[in-house]
Backbone as CSV, one residue per row, in Angstrom:
resi,resn,N_x,N_y,N_z,CA_x,CA_y,CA_z,C_x,C_y,C_z
1,MET,0.846,-1.158,0.000,0.000,0.000,0.000,0.893,1.223,0.000
2,GLU,0.615,2.127,-0.916,1.422,3.340,-1.052,0.845,4.435,-0.170
3,ARG,1.738,5.146,0.532,1.286,6.277,1.351,1.716,7.558,0.665
4,ILE,0.773,8.458,0.508,1.066,9.721,-0.151,0.622,10.857,0.754
5,ASP,1.559,11.742,1.053,1.240,12.921,1.851,0.809,14.014,0.876
6,ILE,-0.419,14.487,1.017,-0.920,15.456,0.037,-0.243,16.806,0.156
7,SER,0.501,17.030,1.221,1.202,18.300,1.348,2.458,18.340,0.480
8,ASP,2.848,17.201,-0.114,4.052,17.209,-0.937,3.772,17.659,-2.367
9,GLY,2.523,17.977,-2.705,2.196,18.578,-3.995,2.089,17.600,-5.150
10,ARG,1.963,16.313,-4.901,1.798,15.359,-6.009,0.500,15.630,-6.730
11,ARG,0.520,15.343,-7.986,-0.676,15.553,-8.798,-1.648,14.395,-8.648
12,VAL,-2.911,14.685,-8.897,-3.955,13.668,-8.820,-3.686,12.563,-9.834
13,ALA,-3.121,12.916,-10.984,-2.825,11.913,-12.012,-1.902,10.829,-11.471
14,ASP,-0.963,11.206,-10.614,-0.066,10.207,-10.015,-0.849,9.224,-9.149
15,LEU,-1.835,9.743,-8.428,-2.666,8.881,-7.586,-3.472,7.913,-8.444
16,VAL,-4.062,8.445,-9.512,-4.882,7.612,-10.392,-4.028,6.532,-11.045
17,GLU,-2.837,6.874,-11.476,-1.949,5.889,-12.099,-1.598,4.771,-11.117
18,ALA,-1.361,5.136,-9.885,-1.035,4.118,-8.874,-2.218,3.177,-8.660
19,VAL,-3.416,3.732,-8.604,-4.608,2.914,-8.405,-4.845,2.031,-9.620
20,GLU,-4.633,2.571,-10.816,-4.810,1.777,-12.036,-3.855,0.590,-12.077
21,ARG,-2.684,0.749,-11.505,-1.727,-0.357,-11.444,-2.157,-1.417,-10.442
22,GLY,-3.174,-1.108,-9.658,-3.640,-2.059,-8.663,-3.181,-1.741,-7.252
23,ASP,-2.428,-0.646,-7.097,-1.982,-0.257,-5.760,-3.137,0.335,-4.970
24,GLU,-3.107,0.142,-3.674,-4.003,0.873,-2.785,-3.225,2.084,-2.298
25,VAL,-3.856,3.242,-2.324,-3.180,4.481,-1.965,-3.809,5.043,-0.697
26,VAL,-2.967,5.382,0.262,-3.433,6.023,1.493,-3.018,7.489,1.403
27,ILE,-3.998,8.365,1.536,-3.717,9.802,1.481,-3.608,10.316,2.910
28,VAL,-2.488,10.988,3.177,-2.168,11.426,4.531,-2.001,12.936,4.549
29,ARG,-2.558,13.573,5.567,-2.335,15.009,5.768,-1.824,15.192,7.195
30,ASP,-0.672,15.806,7.305,-0.048,16.058,8.607,0.066,14.778,9.432
31,GLY,0.378,13.666,8.748,0.589,12.398,9.424,-0.672,11.611,9.731
32,ALA,-1.827,12.189,9.441,-3.090,11.494,9.719,-3.702,11.007,8.411
33,ILE,-4.179,9.772,8.400,-4.814,9.212,7.208,-6.157,9.903,7.003
34,VAL,-6.350,10.456,5.800,-7.620,11.112,5.486,-8.431,10.329,4.458
35,ALA,-7.773,9.428,3.704,-8.507,8.637,2.712,-7.685,7.430,2.304
36,GLU,-8.384,6.393,1.889,-7.770,5.218,1.283,-8.435,5.033,-0.067
37,VAL,-7.624,4.889,-1.100,-8.149,4.770,-2.456,-7.672,3.452,-3.043
38,ARG,-8.611,2.702,-3.633,-8.257,1.440,-4.288,-9.090,1.332,-5.556
39,SER,-8.666,0.465,-6.452,-9.388,0.318,-7.711,-10.750,-0.293,-7.454
40,ARG,-11.685,0.057,-8.282,-13.040,-0.463,-8.164,-13.063,-1.879,-8.719
41,GLN,-13.635,-2.783,-7.969,-13.720,-4.168,-8.405,-14.881,-4.301,-9.385
42,PRO,-14.688,-5.028,-10.478,-15.803,-5.218,-11.408,-16.916,-6.007,-10.742
43,HIS,-18.156,-5.645,-11.081,-19.300,-6.348,-10.516,-19.480,-7.675,-11.232
44,PRO,-19.721,-8.739,-10.498,-19.965,-10.033,-11.154,-21.316,-10.017,-11.849
45,ALA,-21.481,-10.913,-12.803,-22.763,-11.042,-13.494,-23.824,-11.422,-12.476
46,PRO,-25.047,-10.918,-12.662,-26.092,-11.265,-11.705,-26.383,-12.760,-11.718
47,ALA,-26.728,-13.289,-10.579,-27.041,-14.714,-10.467,-28.487,-14.954,-10.884
48,THR,-28.729,-16.120,-11.438,-30.097,-16.472,-11.791,-30.851,-16.792,-10.506
49,PRO,-32.140,-16.444,-10.448,-32.882,-16.650,-9.205,-32.986,-18.119,-8.788
50,LEU,-33.081,-19.029,-9.739,-33.308,-20.423,-9.382,-32.031,-21.167,-9.011
51,THR,-30.984,-20.983,-9.793,-29.780,-21.777,-9.560,-28.716,-21.037,-8.784
52,GLY,-28.763,-19.699,-8.797,-27.721,-18.926,-8.136,-26.449,-18.843,-8.948
53,GLU,-26.451,-19.402,-10.156,-25.273,-19.366,-11.008,-25.352,-18.167,-11.941
54,THR,-24.192,-17.690,-12.368,-24.164,-16.572,-13.308,-24.363,-17.099,-14.720
55,GLU,-24.919,-16.261,-15.563,-25.169,-16.639,-16.948,-24.375,-15.738,-17.876
56,THR,-24.000,-16.266,-19.014,-23.394,-15.442,-20.041,-24.457,-15.144,-21.085
57,ILE,-24.288,-14.042,-21.771,-25.247,-13.631,-22.792,-24.758,-14.144,-24.137
58,ASP,-25.612,-14.872,-24.841,-25.282,-15.412,-26.152,-25.746,-14.414,-27.207
59,LEU,-24.827,-13.551,-27.657,-25.181,-12.516,-28.623,-25.604,-13.100,-29.958
60,ALA,-25.011,-14.197,-30.366,-25.388,-14.824,-31.641,-26.841,-15.288,-31.586
61,ALA,-27.260,-15.850,-30.460,-28.650,-16.294,-30.319,-29.607,-15.112,-30.348
62,ILE,-29.209,-14.007,-29.757,-30.053,-12.812,-29.776,-30.174,-12.284,-31.198
63,ARG,-29.072,-12.259,-31.939,-29.120,-11.797,-33.339,-30.006,-12.710,-34.186
64,ASP,-29.906,-14.023,-33.983,-30.746,-14.974,-34.721,-32.219,-14.753,-34.410
65,LEU,-32.546,-14.561,-33.153,-33.922,-14.311,-32.756,-34.438,-13.023,-33.384
66,HIS,-33.622,-11.997,-33.347,-33.998,-10.701,-33.922,-34.229,-10.822,-35.432
67,ALA,-33.421,-11.619,-36.103,-33.533,-11.773,-37.560,-34.821,-12.493,-37.954
68,ARG,-35.378,-13.316,-37.061,-36.600,-14.059,-37.376,-37.860,-13.195,-37.347
69,PHE,-37.781,-12.036,-36.727,-38.947,-11.170,-36.635,-38.883,-10.084,-37.700
70,PRO,-40.020,-9.780,-38.333,-40.004,-8.708,-39.327,-39.740,-7.375,-38.634
71,SER,-39.055,-6.516,-39.351,-38.782,-5.216,-38.751,-40.060,-4.395,-38.728
72,LEU,-40.217,-3.607,-37.728,-41.397,-2.787,-37.536,-41.101,-1.410,-38.103
73,ARG,-41.842,-1.025,-39.094,-41.640,0.288,-39.719,-42.810,1.182,-39.318
74,ILE,-42.533,2.183,-38.545,-43.559,3.084,-38.042,-43.116,4.511,-38.308
75,ASP,-44.052,5.297,-38.849,-43.740,6.698,-39.116,-43.705,7.516,-37.835
76,SER,-44.658,7.215,-36.940,-44.720,7.962,-35.690,-45.462,7.139,-34.654
77,ALA,-45.387,7.579,-33.428,-46.114,6.900,-32.360,-47.615,7.005,-32.590
78,ALA,-48.051,8.147,-33.103,-49.483,8.331,-33.364,-49.972,7.327,-34.399
79,THR,-49.176,7.092,-35.440,-49.539,6.117,-36.471,-49.643,4.723,-35.866
80,LEU,-48.693,4.370,-35.015,-48.719,3.067,-34.369,-49.989,2.895,-33.531
81,ILE,-50.330,3.896,-32.750,-51.518,3.819,-31.896,-52.774,3.686,-32.756
82,ARG,-52.862,4.478,-33.832,-54.027,4.384,-34.720,-54.157,2.999,-35.323
83,GLU,-53.032,2.436,-35.790,-53.067,1.110,-36.404,-53.471,0.051,-35.384
84,MET,-52.960,0.145,-34.178,-53.325,-0.820,-33.142,-54.807,-0.689,-32.797
85,ARG,-55.313,0.545,-32.702,-56.718,0.763,-32.383,-57.616,0.210,-33.479
86,ASP,-57.234,0.477,-34.747,-58.049,0.043,-35.866,-58.045,-1.476,-36.012
87,GLU,-56.934,-2.132,-35.675,-56.878,-3.581,-35.726,-57.838,-4.207,-34.725
88,ASP,-58.008,-3.563,-33.580,-58.906,-4.082,-32.554,-60.381,-3.977,-32.969
89,ASP,-60.694,-3.057,-33.869,-62.083,-2.859,-34.320,-62.538,-3.993,-35.238
90,HIS,-61.650,-4.739,-35.817,-62.019,-5.746,-36.797,-62.242,-7.071,-36.175
């Protein structure tokens, strides 16, 4: 863990570089610790409710599914609402 006294005039960029390297940085003022800085840990993928295991996203499967559906061509939201309303009348 690197200790940095902020009274020595180091730039913030030096602190960020140290954290990016994986160092934990302790910021000290007049000998007293005022902050501890460490890199942010990536969040794990959310667990599935039933199994508790993480899932990966299959982008190829999503693209295949998307390709099977006709594209929706709508001029405006008003046109979409009118078409949906008129379809219900029949």
